[in-house]
C-alpha positions, 0 to 999 in steps of 0.5 A: 212294275216287275220291280215292285211285285217282288218287292212286294212279295218280299215284303209279305214274306218277311211279314208272313214269317215266324220269328226265329230264335236269336242264337244262344236258344229262344227268349226267355226271363228269370223267375221274379224274386231275390236270388242271394249269390254266395261262393262254396263254402271250405271241406268243413262247412257245407255252407256258402259263404255269402258274397251280398254285393253279387245278389239281385233281384228280378223286378218283372220281365227281363229287369233287376234290382242291385244294391248298386242300382236296376238294368236290365237283361237278356235269357236266351236258352240257358244263358244270361247275359246283363245288358245294362245297369251295374252289373252290365255285362255280366254273364250266366248259365241257367242251371235250373230255373233257382239257380244261376252260376256266374260265367267268366268273360270266356263263358266258364263256370266259376264258384258264384253261384246264386239261388232264388229265393221264395216260392216255387210258384212265383 
């Protein structure tokens, strides 16, 4: 009987405990809309170099669409990891709600930046 009571109390504690954030920060999503990706331009131009194959659209919650297909992503704090689809394994750092910076496999920033187009109310 003591074992059943102990197990019941343990289960009750788990059910009533608040959800803990995963390592890396609070769970979240990106703003819906089109993210156009580009590399920095040269010193003679302030314009970036468009990289259309890297661009994507956040369609709802944690789903994205690109020219090669759709998939899902996970946002924790300022980190975004593409978890399925043609961009699986790509990682980004959220610089602001409209600006992402692609990371390499070691977590270092690359030159690629993705900017959300459209209204700030999206």
